[in-house]
N, C-alpha and C positions, 0 to 999 in steps of 0.2 A: 933483652940486648937493644940499645939507642942507637938512633941514627940521627946525626946532626942534619941541620938544612941542605948544607951542601953537598952531604951524601945522598938525600933523597932527590936534590936536583940533579945528581950525577947519574943516578937510578933513571930516573924519567926519560935523560936524553939519552941513555944508553937503547932504552924502550922504543923510541923513535926511530934510532936508526938500526935497531935489530928488530923489527918486526915479529909478532908472535906466529905461529905455523900456520894458523888459519888467515890470517891478513896476507901471508906471502901467497899460500895457494889462490887466495881470491886474485892477488897481483899477477900471479901465473896465469890464470885463465884468462884474465884481461888482456894480458900481452898475446898470448895465444890467439885469442879471438881476433885483436887487431892484425896479427901477423896473417892469419888465415883468410882476411877478410880479402874480397876481391880488389883489384888494382882499380878498377874504376870508382868502387865503392869508397875507397881509401883516397882516391883522389877528389871524389865529390865529398866527403867530409873535411877534407884540409882548403877546399877552396870555400865551403859554406862559413867554416870556422874564420878563415882568413876574412871573409867579407863581413861577418855579423859581430867580431871582436870590436873592430872600430866602429862600426853602424851602433853595436850598444854602446860605448862609451860616448859616441856624438849623441846617442838619445838621452840617454842619463844627463849629461850635461845641458841639454835643450829642454828636457823635462824640469830640471832645478832652476833655471833660469824663466822657462814659462811659469812654473810653479810661485818663484817669487815676484814675476809680474803679476801674477792674479792674484798674491796675496796685497801686494801694494797696491792693485787696482780696487779691489774690496774696500781698503782702508780710505782710498781716496773716495769712492763712493761714499763711504759712511760718513765723510767729514762732509761731503757734499750735500747729503741728506741732514744732516743735524743742523749745518748753516742754514739751510734752507727753511727747517723748522723754527730754529732760533728766529730766524727773520719773521716768519709768520706770526710767532707769540709776540715778538718786538712791536711788530706792525699792530697788534691789538693793543698791548699795554701802551703804546705811543698814544690810541685812542683815548684811552681812559686817562691819561696823564694828561692829555691837550682838553678833555672834557674838567678834568678836575682845576685845572689853571683857569679855564673860561669860569666856573663857578666862584673861585676864589675871588678873581678880581670883577666878578659883575657887580655892579652898581646898585642893582637890587639887592642881591646877597649883602653887600657891604652895608647898606641902608638898614637892613635887618639886624645886623651883628651890633652897630653902633647903636641904634635906637633902643637904649634900655630902660627908659621911663615911658614907654607907652601903655596906653588903657588896654585892657584885654580885648574891648568891642574892635578898636583901630586893627589891632595886632590880628584879631583872626579875619578880618577883612583882607589885610596886606597880606596874611598867610595863603588866604585862600586865592587871591587874584595875583600874586605876584611869585611868591616861594613855591608853592605846589606845581604850576606849570616849569618853574626851571627843575625841579628835584623828580618829577616824576614821567614827564615828556621822554627824557633820554631812552629809559627804560624799556620803551616800545619800541626803540629802533635798535636796541642792544640786545640781541636775546640772553647776553650772559649776564647783565647786571641784574641782578637780585633784588637791590633798593638803593637809593642815595640818601644818606642822612646830614642834616646838618647840626651839627650840637654848639649851641651859643650859651654866653654868659647872659645875653640880653632875652633869651626865651624863658619865659617863667613856666608856661604850661606846654605839655607836650601836645603837638599837632601830628595828630595819626601816627605815621612812623617817620615821615620826613625831617621833621623840626622836632628838636630834643634837648631838653635844657643839659647844660655842659655837665652839669652833677651827675648826669645818668651816664655819663661816657664811662665812667668807671665799671658800669655793669656790662660792657662789649667785651668780646673775648680778646679782642686784640689790643685793647687799652694798655693793658701789662706790657706789651711788648713794645711798645712805643719809644721812639729816643726823643731828646729835646732838639729836633729839627726841624726846619721851615720846609725842607724838601720832601717831597712826595716820599711816604714809606709804605712798601709792598709787604704784606703779611700773609700766611696763609696758614690755614687751621685744617690738620688731616683727616679730623675725627668730625668736624662738621662738614667736610666737603666745600672749603668756602676761602677766597681770597679777596684780600681786603687791600684797598687803595687809598690810604690817609695823608692828608695834608693838615697841618695844625698851623692857626693865625693867632700871631702874637699883637699883643698893644704893648709896646715896649717890651719890658721884660716879663709880661703876664700873659698867661695862655687865654685868649678871650675867646676863640671857638676853633673848631674841627671839622673839616668836611671829609665824609667817608663814602667808597663806593664800594659795596660788598657784590662779588662777582661770584658765577657758579665755578667752582674747581673744575669739573670735567670739561666744561667747555672751554676753561682757558688753556687747558693742556690737551685739548683735542687734536691739534695739528701734532702731537707729540704720540699721542696714542694712534694715531693713523699709520704712522710707519714702522709700530711694531709688528711682529709676528711671531712663530715659533722657536726663531731661531737667534731672535735678538731683545735686548731690553734697554728701557730709557730711564735717566735719573736726572732731576733737577733739585740743585742745591743753592743756598744764598750764599752770602760772602763770609757768614760765621762758620761754615761748612754743614749748616742743618738740612736734613734731606728734605726738600717739599714735596719733591715727586718720584717714585719708583713704580715702574712695573716692568715686569718680566715674568716669561713662561720656561725660563729654564731651570729645570731640576735640580740642577747641581750648584745652585746659586740660592742661599736662603740669608735673608736680610731681617734683621729685628730692629723693633722701633725704636732701641736705643742706639743705634749704630749713628755713627756720624760720617761725614764725607770720606774721612781715610780709612776707617775700618771699610766701608761699602768699596771703596777703590781697590781696597788689600783683597778683598773676597773675589771682586769680580775679573782682577788680573791674573787669578788663578786658574780661570777656566775661559777667559774670555780676551778679546782685544777690543779696546773702547776709544774713542776719539772725543773731544770736547771742544765748546763752542760757549762763549762769554758773551752775555747779554748787553746790549749798550742802553738800554732805557731803566733798569732795575736792580743791577750788579747781579741778577743768577747765572747759574753756571749748568750749561747741557751738556749731558752724556749720551752717547748712544754706543752700546755694547754689543757685541755678537759673538757666540760660541766659537770657540777654535775650532770644533767638530764640523760646524757649520763651513768655517772657511776652509778647513781641509776637504770638506765636501766637494767645493768649488775644485781644489784641485784632482781631488778624485774623477769628479766628472770630466776635467780635461785629460785624465789620464785614461778614462775610458773612450774619450775621443781619438785620443793618440792610439790605443791598441789594435783598431782595424787597420791602422797605418803602417803600425810595426808590424802587424801580423802578414799583411801585404807586403812588406818589403821583403820579410823572411822567405815567403813564397815564392818571391821573385828570385830571392838570393839561391835558394833551393832548385828552382827550375834551372836558372843559369846555371849552377853548378852542375847540375846534373845533363844539361846540354853539352857544356863545356867538356865534362869528363867524358861523356860518350863520344865526341869528336876526337877527343884523343885519343880513348883506349879503341875505338873502333875498328882501326886495322888490327890491333893487339889481339882483340878478341877473335876476330875473324881467324887471325892466325891460328888460334888455340885452338877453335872449332875444326879448321880443316886438320890440324897437326893430331886432334882427337880422331876425327873420320879416318885418316892414315893408319892410325893405332888399331883401328878396326877393320882394316882392311882396303878403305878404298884407297887409289891411287891418284884420285884427280886433284888438283892445286886450283882451289877456287879464290884464292886470295891473290891481290894484284896491288902493286903500288909503283906510282911513278915520282915518288918524293925521294929525296937522297938523305933524309935524315937517317936517324938510327935504326926505327921501325921500318924504313922502306927500306935500308941495306939487310936488314934480316929478313924481310919478306923475298926479297930478290934472291938471296943465298938459299933460303927453302926453297924456291920454286927451281933453281938450277938443281939442287941436291936432288929433287924430285924428278926432274928430266932425267936425270942421269941414273935412279934406281927404276923408273919406268923404262927405259932404253936395256937396260941389263934383266929386268924381268919380260921385258918382251922377248928377248933373245932366247929365254930359257923355255918361254911359253912355246915360240915357234918348235924348239928342238923336240919339247913333249909332245905337241900337236902330230908333229910328223912322226915320231915314236909311234903314236897311238894310230895313226892312220898304216903304218905297215903293220904293225900286229893285229890292226883290223882286216886289213887286204890279206894277212897270212892266214887268217881264220875263216875266212871267206873262201879262200884257196882251198883248205882243205875240204871244204865242203863242196860236194859235186850237186850241182843242182839237178841235172838232168838223173841222176841216180835216185835223188830223194822224190823228185816227181812222179818219177816212173814206179817206183816203190809205191808211193800213195796211192797212184793211179791204178796198180794191180790189188791193193787193198780195199778200196771203193767197188773194183769189179766184183771182188770176192764177196764183198757185205751184199752188194745187190743180189748176185747170184743167190745166196743164202737166206735172202729176205729181211734182212737187217739194215732195214731203210735209218735206222738212228744212228749207226755207224757208219752208213755211207755219208750221212750228212756231216759228221763230226770231221770226217776225213777229208771231205770237200773243203770243210772251213779250215783245216790245216793245212790243207794245201796251198789254199788261198792266201793265208797268214804268212806262210813262208815265203811265198812268190810275191806277194806286196813288200814284205821285209826284206829280201835280199836285193830286189830291186836291179837285178842283173850287176849288182856292185855297185851302182851308181851312191853317193852319199846323199843326194837332194833328191826326193820326189815331191808329187803334187798334192795339192791338198785332197784331190780326189782318190790319189792313191792310197793316202793316211786313212780317209775314210774307209776305205774296201779293206785295209787292213784291221781296222779298229771293228768292222762289220764280222769280220771273220772271228776276230779274238772273242767279242761279247758271245758269237756264237756258240763256241767252245766253252767257254764260262757260264752262260744259260745253261748248256747240257750238264756240266760238272755240278750245277746248283739245283738243279731238278726245277729250273726256272723258278726260280722262289723269289724275284725280282724282275722288272719290267725297266727296259730302255727307251728312252724318248730322245728322237733326232730333230735337230735344228740346222739347216744347211743354208749356204747363201751360194744360189749358182755362179756368181761372178767372182769367185775365189778358188772354183775349183781347180784352176789351171796355176795358180800360185805355188811357188816353190817353196818347201819347208825342209829340214834335215829330217831323214827318216829314224825310226825307233824313238821319236821324241814323246810320243802320246803315251805309249805301251804301259809305261811305269807308274803314270797319274793314274790312268783308268784302273790299273792293278791295285794302286794304294788306295783308290777309294771302294773300292770291291771288297779287299782285305780288312779294312781298317774302319770303313764306313758301314757298308751293307751289311758285312758278314755279323758285325758284333749288334746289329740292331734286333732285340727279339723280338717285339711285338709292333703291329702293322704293315703297311704297305711298304716293299722297298723300291725305290727307284731310283733310275741313273740318268741324268740328264747331259747330253753333249751338244755342244753349239759350234757352229763353224761360221764366222761371219767376218765382213769387212768394217772396220772401223778409220775411216780416214783413209790413211796412206798405210795402216796397219793391217794384220789379218789378227782375229782374237778367237782364240780357242778356248772354251768354256766348259768344263767337268765338273758335276755337281751331284752330290748324292745327299740322300735324306736320311742318313745314319746318325749315329749317336752324338757326331761333331766334338769338338772341345774347346777350351779356354783359347782366346783370340792371341793371347802372349804367347802360349804353345803351339799355337798354328805356326805363327811367325817364325819360329825356331827350327821347322821342318825344312827350310831352304838353306839351312848353314848347318843343319846336324849331318855328318856322314855316316849312311848307313851301309851294314855291311855289301849290300849289293848295288843295283846299278838305281839310286832312289832319287827325291825329288832335289836335292842338292846338285847332282850329277847334271840333270836337265836344267837346271836354272843357270849353272856356270856355262852347259855348252852353248844356250842362247846368248847367254850375256859374251861370251867369248868371241862367237860368230857375229854378232851384232851390236854388241856396246851394251854399256852400264844402264843406259835408259830401256832398256827392254830385260823380258824375264818372266818369272814367274809370281803371280800376288796370290795368297791364301787368306780367306775370310772363314771363320768357324765362329760355332757358339754351342755351348752343351744340348743337345736334345734337339738342334735344329738341322744339323747336318755339316757339309764343309763344302765349299766354292772353290776351285782351284782356276785362274785365269791366266792363260798364256797368252804372250804377245811378242809378233817380231814382223819387221816391214815388208811390205808387199815389193814385188820384182826383183826379187833378190837374183844373183848372179849365181851359177853352179861353183860349189865349194873350189873345184878342180879347177877353175878359171882365175 
């Protein structure tokens, strides 16, 4: 089966429009993640992206402009350096050109060249007294000069190295490269590391003499060598394109001895950028080239300098985005938390707003709604409390305290007469317990009455438990007359004995009760050293509705009477026992009032 190019293109476009199942699932997960993201986080993301996109565009544009400026600056610096180097070498060659001109037109040198029929003795004296100083003294002032030679037809016998017969000029390495020209000619020998400046002197059309200054190659090109490093290279060519000097530490550029200027520049331009300067003294061309990697390194260094600034801008943008999103969504989050608290049973409205925007309208509507709900709940609670009071009073009315006390008194007398002192003790404790519990039908009792009630209750419990645990008391005399709801502490103590002390199998069993004042509040602590439990489980005891009158009922009763800020706190840990802290305000009014 064959497919045309149009058919393949159609299939590709169809695949783009209809992604695979895996891509679709990945897209769905991403959309779900964004959808479930908190509003504040989405707003932060939107603000950050909105700020970063134009900032990134500006940063990229600015970086490209600065990169172009850095590259242009590097090229200008290279041009300036090669110009200065060229001028330094030109200044040297100008000195040697002047020296050649001076020697060429010197009367003493001209006399030696013209006198062709001079005897050897006279020639020797003239050479020693006149020629030698002229040709050897400049060497002592210029360390780049290797030697100065005069080749002349009038010289018959070679005098040291300074005066040479013209016929022997053909033996010099530079003679074959000379042109018929009276101007100074500069010649370079790479193998011998020498540079020659030659000037030929003609008598009409016949070559009569030549003056040559042989210079040290390295010293002549020392200014160029001084500017070279691992990232660049230098080259010098003559007007014919011959390479006179080339030095580079760059690994990617390999020059051959047979390469001319054009071939070398082609290799250089592949890896480097170069600049050129033309000599004004000897028609040499100077080139300075630098690797593109080194120039890019300057751009990279610029980028590295920009990165901290860009990172700081990103951090500032992120901080501002977080701050603004927090400001914009703070009231919405407070409203959400308040609604969650209402969902878990709280009826207090903690969020408020005086703004007239959409969020302010929503918050005020929620407040009005909760006020109405609280009003309706309060009406229901008042009715329930009144019903409970009537039921409690009806239950108390069924109990004849005088009949109960007389019966317990008779049982106590019978136990004493029979010598059963333990039974007598328990009977008296039971009588005290019911007397303090009933409290003549009043709903509020003093802390002192509560303590007496607990002493009687614990006396009965100790007898029932064969005194297998001890009780420690800590009471504050200043709070004994403070009022508190009756029958508030007995469920807590009973719970500590039944689920704490009774379940402990080894070691001393202790129960600790504390009645103290804490500022404007009364604090009652019941602590056992029983088996204990996880703190998470302990915190659920005040929300769990037991079959009987449990801790939840005690907590609800306190909060109903005194407000949400009071109630029971439970702290526990496995093997360390449980502590129950009960708080209510001082100087409370009688419930009936």
